[in-house]
Every structure is written in structure tokens, then in C-alpha cells.
C-alpha positions in Angstrom: 44.8 47.6 177.4 46.7 50.8 177.5 49.0 49.6 174.7 46.0 48.8 172.5 44.5 52.2 173.2 47.8 53.9 172.2 48.0 51.9 169.0 44.4 52.9 168.0 45.1 56.6 168.6 48.3 56.4 166.6 46.4 54.8 163.7 43.7 57.5 163.7 46.3 60.3 163.7 48.1 58.7 160.8 44.9 58.5 158.7 43.9 62.2 159.4 44.5 64.6 156.5 47.7 66.7 156.7 47.3 70.4 157.0 48.2 72.3 153.8 51.2 73.9 155.4 52.8 70.5 155.9 52.3 69.3 152.2 55.4 68.9 150.1 55.7 71.7 147.4 55.5 69.1 144.6 51.9 68.1 145.6 50.8 71.7 146.0 52.1 72.6 142.5 50.5 69.6 141.0 47.2 70.4 142.5 47.4 74.0 141.3 48.3 72.9 137.7 45.3 70.6 137.6 42.9 73.5 138.4 42.0 75.6 135.4 42.6 79.4 135.8 39.3 81.1 136.8 37.6 82.8 133.9 39.4 81.1 130.9 36.8 80.3 128.4 38.1 78.9 125.1 35.3 80.2 122.9 35.5 83.7 124.3 39.3 83.6 124.0 39.2 82.6 120.3 36.8 85.4 119.5 38.6 88.1 121.4 42.2 87.1 120.6 42.0 85.6 117.1 38.9 87.4 115.7 37.0 84.2 115.0 33.2 84.4 114.6 31.2 82.8 117.5 30.3 80.0 115.1 33.9 79.4 114.2 35.0 79.6 117.8 32.4 77.0 118.8 33.7 74.6 116.1 37.4 75.1 116.9 36.9 74.8 120.7 35.7 71.2 120.3 39.2 70.3 119.3 41.1 72.2 121.9 38.8 72.0 124.9 41.7 70.4 126.9 43.6 73.7 127.0 43.5 75.2 130.4 45.2 78.5 129.8 46.0 80.9 126.9 49.8 80.5 127.4 50.5 78.2 124.5 47.9 79.6 122.0 49.4 83.1 122.7 52.9 81.8 122.0 51.7 80.3 118.7 50.0 83.5 117.7 53.1 85.5 118.5 55.2 83.0 116.5 53.0 83.2 113.5 52.9 86.9 113.6 56.7 86.9 113.9 57.1 85.0 110.6 54.9 87.4 108.7 51.3 86.1 109.0 48.6 88.8 109.2 45.9 88.5 111.9 43.3 87.5 109.3 45.7 84.7 108.0 46.3 83.4 111.5 42.5 83.3 112.1 42.0 81.4 108.8 44.7 78.9 109.7 43.3 78.3 113.2 39.8 77.9 111.8 40.9 75.3 109.3 43.3 73.4 111.6 42.5 74.1 115.3 45.3 71.8 116.6 47.7 74.5 115.4 47.2 76.2 118.8 48.5 73.1 120.6 51.9 73.1 118.8 55.0 73.8 120.8 56.9 76.7 119.3 60.4 75.4 120.2 59.9 71.7 119.7 57.5 71.6 116.7 56.9 74.9 114.9 60.4 76.3 114.7 62.0 73.0 113.3 59.2 72.8 110.7 59.8 76.3 109.5 63.5 75.5 109.2 62.6 72.5 107.1 60.4 74.6 104.8 63.3 77.0 104.3 65.5 74.0 103.5 63.3 72.9 100.6 63.5 76.4 99.1 60.5 78.3 100.4 60.9 82.0 101.2 59.3 83.6 104.3 56.4 85.1 102.3 55.8 81.7 100.6 55.8 80.0 104.0 53.2 82.5 105.3 51.0 81.8 102.2 51.4 78.0 102.7 50.3 78.2 106.3 47.0 79.9 105.3 46.0 77.0 103.0 47.8 74.0 104.6 48.6 74.7 108.3 48.8 71.0 109.1 52.1 70.9 107.2 53.7 72.4 110.4 53.0 69.1 112.2 54.2 66.6 109.5 57.7 66.1 108.1 56.1 63.6 105.6 53.8 66.3 104.2 56.8 68.6 103.8 58.6 65.9 101.8 55.5 65.6 99.6 55.5 69.4 99.2 59.1 69.3 98.1 58.1 66.8 95.4 55.3 69.0 94.0 57.6 72.0 94.0 60.0 70.1 91.8 57.2 68.6 89.6 55.2 71.8 89.1 58.2 74.1 88.9 57.1 76.9 91.2 55.4 77.6 94.5 52.7 79.7 92.8 51.5 76.6 90.9 51.7 74.4 94.1 49.7 77.0 96.0 47.0 77.0 93.3 46.9 73.2 93.4 46.5 73.3 97.2 43.7 75.7 96.9 41.9 73.3 94.5 42.6 70.2 96.5 42.9 70.3 100.3 44.1 66.7 100.4 47.0 67.2 98.0 49.6 66.6 100.7 47.6 63.7 102.3 47.9 61.2 99.5 50.8 58.9 99.3 53.2 59.6 96.4 54.2 56.0 96.0 50.7 54.5 95.9 48.8 57.1 93.9 50.7 60.0 92.4 53.9 58.4 91.0 52.1 55.4 89.4 49.7 57.9 87.7 52.6 59.9 86.4 54.4 56.8 85.1 51.2 55.7 83.3 50.6 59.1 81.8 54.2 59.2 80.6 53.5 55.9 78.8 50.5 57.7 77.1 52.9 60.2 75.6 52.3 63.1 78.0 55.0 65.3 79.4 55.4 66.5 83.0 54.1 69.9 81.9 51.0 68.3 80.4 50.4 66.2 83.5 50.8 69.2 85.8 48.6 71.5 83.8 45.8 69.2 82.8 45.8 66.5 85.5 46.5 68.6 88.6 45.9 72.3 87.9 42.8 71.9 85.8 41.5 68.7 87.3 42.5 66.4 90.2 42.9 63.3 88.1 46.5 62.9 89.2 45.1 62.2 92.7 42.7 59.6 91.5 43.3 55.9 92.1 45.6 54.6 89.3 43.1 51.9 88.2 40.4 54.6 87.5 42.9 56.6 85.5 43.6 53.5 83.3 39.9 52.9 82.9 39.4 56.5 81.6 42.3 56.1 79.2 40.7 52.9 77.8 37.4 54.7 77.5 39.1 57.5 75.5 40.5 55.0 73.1 37.0 53.4 72.7 35.8 56.8 71.7 38.4 56.9 69.0 41.0 59.1 70.7 44.3 57.3 70.9 46.7 57.9 73.7 49.4 59.6 71.6 47.0 62.1 70.0 46.9 65.8 70.7 43.3 65.6 72.0 43.9 62.7 74.4 44.6 64.9 77.5 41.5 67.1 76.7 39.2 64.0 76.4 40.7 62.6 79.6 39.8 65.8 81.6 36.3 65.6 80.2 35.9 61.9 81.1 37.1 62.8 84.7 34.2 65.2 85.0 31.5 63.2 83.3 30.3 59.9 84.8 29.7 56.8 82.7 25.9 57.2 82.7 25.9 60.8 81.6 28.5 60.0 78.9 26.4 57.2 77.4 23.4 59.5 77.4 25.4 62.2 75.6 26.7 59.8 73.0 23.3 58.3 72.3 21.8 61.8 71.9 24.6 62.9 69.5 24.1 59.8 67.3 20.4 60.5 67.3 20.6 64.2 66.5 23.4 64.0 64.0 22.4 60.6 62.5 26.0 59.4 62.5 27.7 56.0 62.8 30.1 55.0 65.7 33.1 55.7 63.5 31.8 59.2 62.5 31.0 59.9 66.2 34.6 59.0 67.1 35.9 61.3 64.4 33.7 64.1 65.8 35.0 63.5 69.4 38.6 63.5 68.2 38.1 66.9 66.6 35.7 68.5 69.1 36.0 66.7 72.5 34.0 69.6 74.1 30.9 68.2 72.4 30.9 65.7 75.3 30.1 68.5 77.7 27.0 69.7 75.9 23.6 69.3 77.4 21.8 66.0 76.8 18.6 67.8 75.9 18.0 68.1 72.2 17.0 71.6 71.0 
């Protein structure tokens, strides 16, 4: 009986919680790390430290709600300031790409900046790039695409303008969309300069699915504008902006107002492609 009593008492003592003083330091440090610092509110921090508006802070905080301290965001802010970004530019970058604040300065951001320097960007150009495409700091693939556009367009200023026009410029695959379009437009007699100017800087046709680009080229020929003509690139840009329904309405109106045949209409479009942008309403 005594032995049974001793065993039960021993079991009870073993199951009792250990006093804090007897816990191993590892368990104490783990418990402390899991507890958020008192008073750290992400939204308030974004407003006070980055100058975001309350509305912007609310939106950004949804993506970084897992952060439990300002340590990493502060490091990112200091890093961006160190490479030349003004406070307003840092705020704009964070507002457009909240995950920027989760990047590790030593493991992610520093190597990406080095990569950008390797493809020929200067520190001021890198600062400008981060304001319009901060996600590039997290993707070597996008940096490779950026290198392609630098070569194709010939200058960072032109690439920057293209990025401003199209936020998804670096997201599209070169091999599935961009290069096939360039190859086809070369077959149509256009130079790289033509393609960059008319199909990327003035429109986003280069980023359109290749089949759609071919359909527009066929439609231009139906209108009497051959691929090797001077006006082909202008007509293509217009067709990119005008859907099929509106285009047919415009053509019907022109034939009615002018009283011309299909051949005469084609001749008019060849000489004055801008006529396709006029209002459908007869005056």
C-alpha cells in the first residue's frame, strides 16, 4: 500500500507545472518571441514612420499583419534611404508593394541591387525603378526581363516610361508573348525602333497575346493597308484601341456619309488612318 501511495505522489509531482526559474532558457526565449511587443500597431507605424495616409496604411497592413515588431521594416527603410530613395518615394513603393517591408536586407535586397548594377543601372536609375516596380527586388526573373527591355528600347528612360504605362510589363513571359510578337512584326517589315515606339511606348500591343496581334494585322490588310506600307503601324495602333463593333460602325458611317465604295474607303484609310478614330455620329 505504501509503495502504491509513493508512486501516485511521484506521478502528481511529475505532472505539476515547473516554476519559471527552472525552465531552460530556450523555452523562455521562444515564448518571449511569440509574444508581440506591447503597443506595436502596424497601421499607426505605417502612418508615423512612412508617411502613409490612414487609408493607405489600412490597405498595406492587410499584407503585413504578421509582422510583430518594426525591426525589419525599419531596416528596409534605412536601406532604401541609403541607396538614394527620398521619403516620398519609399512611401510610394511601400504603398504599391507592401511585401517590400518583409524583405531581408542582407539576403534579398542587397543581392538584387547588385544584380541591377550588373545589368547597367546607375544608383539614381535604381531609385527611380523601385518607385515604379518595387517587386523587382524580389525576383531575379523580372530583373532578367528588365535587362531585355533595356537592350530592346535602348535606354532606361524609355523603359521607365513603358513601366509607367504598363505595370505588368515585367510580369509577362518573354518567350510566350513578347518575343513571338517581335518576330511577327519583323515579318511585317517593322524595325525594332518601330516596334518599341508604336507597340510599346504608344500602345501596349507588344504585350498582347500573339494571336490577337495577327488578327489585327489581318484586319489592317482587309482595310487595304498592306503590312509593308508606311501606314501599317499607325493603323495597327488604331485597331488596338478600337474594338471590332465600333470599327464596323465607323466604316459603315464613312461609306454612308462619303458615298464611297469599299475600294475607295480602303484608299482613304491608307492615306488618313486617323479617320477611324472619328466619332460615329454624323454631323
